[in-house]
N, C-alpha and C positions, 0 to 999 in steps of 0.2 A: 845661268841662268835661266830659271820656269817655265814651258812651255805646255801650249795644250796638248794635252795626249789624245792622238789622231790614231786612224786605220783605213788605209784605201782597198778592197780588192772587187779587179773588173775587170777587165780587155779594152787593149788600146789598138791606135791606129795610125802610127807612123808612118811618114814622107817628106823627104831629101831632097838635093837638088845632085847629091850624089852618088857616085857610080852604085850597082851590083853589089852586096857586101859594105860601104858604107865605109870611108876607111880610120873614121873618129873610136867603129868600138872595136878598130885594134892600136890603137895612137900614134895612127899615122892623118898628113895633114890632109884637107876637106881636094876634092877632086878636080873643083875645077879653082881654088883658093879662093871661096869667102862660100860659104853654111847660108840658107835659106832651107827651112821646117815647119810642117805643118806635123800635128799631133791630133785627137781627137782616144777623149778614155768616156766608156760603159761603166760608170760604177753599178755594181751590182750589192756587196756591201756597202760598207762606210758609216763612220763618223767625226767629230773631231769636235770632242767631250761631250755633251750632252743633246748636240747637233746630227740628226740622222741624214746621212747624204743617202739610200740604197735608190738605185732605181733613178738617179742622176746621171746627165754628162755634162761634158765641161771639154774647151775646143783652146788650142793657145795657137797662133803664129810666132815665130820667133825667123831674124835675119843677121847674120853676122857677117863683117869685112873679109874678116879672117880664121882663120882657126880658131873654135867653141871660148878654146878657154886661152887666145889672145886675147880677146877679150874685145869692148865696145856695137854689142848689142846691142838687138832693140827687140821689144814684146808685147803680144798684145793678149789677153787671156779670155775667151767668149765661158757665161757664161751659161744655164741651162733655164732654161724666164720660166720653165717650172719650178721653180729658186725659190725659200721666200729670202726674206733679209736675211737671218741667221745663217743661211742656208748661202747663200753670196759671199756672204763674207768670209762664213769656213771654210768653203775653192776658194776662195783670191786667194787667202791666209797660205792654204797650203799652196798649192801654181806656183805662188808668187816664190817659195820655199821661206815663209815663215815654221815658227810650229817646231825647225827640227832640225836634230845635229850635224854642224859639218861635215861636208862631204857625206849623210847618209843617199840622199833620195838624188834619184833624177835632178828632179826641181829647184832642192838648191842649190844642187852645185849651178846648176841656170845660172840660179840667181846671180851670185858671183861673177856674173860676166856678162851684164844689161849693163849697160849706159843710159839706156831709157827703157824705162817702164810702165806702159803708155795704161787710162785710165783702163779697166775692164769692159766689152762687152754683153747686152743682156743678153740676149736673144734664143728662141726657136732653134733648138738643135738636134736635126733630121739624124742619127749613127746607128749606122748596121759594120759589123766587124763580129768572120766567122776565123778566126782562131789555128782551126787545124785547114780551109780551107782555103786560108790564104785571100781573101774577099773582105774588100770594103766599099761601105758608102759612105759617104759625107757632105751631107749639105747642110748648111745658114745663110739663110739667103741671104741676099744681099751682101754677105763675108767670106768665104768658103765656099768652097766645091773642089771636093772631092773621091777619089773611085782608084780602087786596091785590086791588086790581079793575082796570079800566081805568073811567077814568068816559064817566056819560054822557048821553048825547043827551038834557037832557027830552023832545022832542016826539018823536022818533022810537028813542031809546033805542039809536042803535046811540054806540058803544066813539064816543069819544072819541079825539083825539094830540093831545098836548103836552110841547113840555121846555124841562127849563132848563139855558143853556150858561154856564160859569161856565171865561172864559177863568184864572183866574189863583184859582181857586175852591182849598181846601185841604182836601177832603174828594174830589168829583170832576169831572171835566169835562163833562160832559153825563147829564143825569136823565133816563129817564123819569117825567112825572110819572100820578099817578091816584086813586083811594080809595081809604083803611084804613079798619080799622077794627081795634082793640085792645082787652084789658083788661091789669091788673098787678097783682100781688098778692105783697111781701114784704115787703120793709121798712117797705115807705110801697105803697100805692093808688091808679093812676088807673086811665081808662079815655074812651073814645073811640069816637066810629061820623061813617060816611061824609062825615071829615076827610082832610085830603093825605096825600096815599101817597106816594114815591119809591121808585125804580129806578134803580140803578146799576150800573156794573161800575168798580172801586176798581181801582186801584192803589200803596200809600205806604212812605213807606218815613221814616226820618225826617227827611228835609230835602224831603220835602214829596209832591205827586202828581207820576207817572207817566207823560207824557202822549204 
């Protein structure tokens, strides 16, 4: 089936309720049996067909009652209020996994696990992320508040650096790992603290990650 070509190049911060390392990255069950997550994206360059997406932001929050691949999840996306109507529809389609080859991107894979896809919210998104520093700040007033920071050595308090390398992953090639704290309220509510944080450069197309 023909689909609109698109490309997203930018940075992401993802925070979930699992322990540092996130078992999902290793095809293992989630730490607490369920999965809750907040993700935010800063688009440096991008397009969906003829629609430019440079400089826009987007976010989502989701939850699953079991491991993600077992389904039953729900998601609500948040689209940058600065986007015009065409850009909002473009971001909605990409984040909901449309116009993408099966299994090619995290958004498309996750789309097959949702039992409920709530109508996206259109809100101002304040988002800053520094991948190398493992820091992030996310604020969508009345919807999401999140932060990311380095994991600290429990004895010395010094920043601890760890990375995950996925040569064949559907989201990133290398992610810096840190700690995150987030809460989200919209069609449903989730909250977690001092748990897995992921900071990565992303470059995605309908065919997957550009490496």
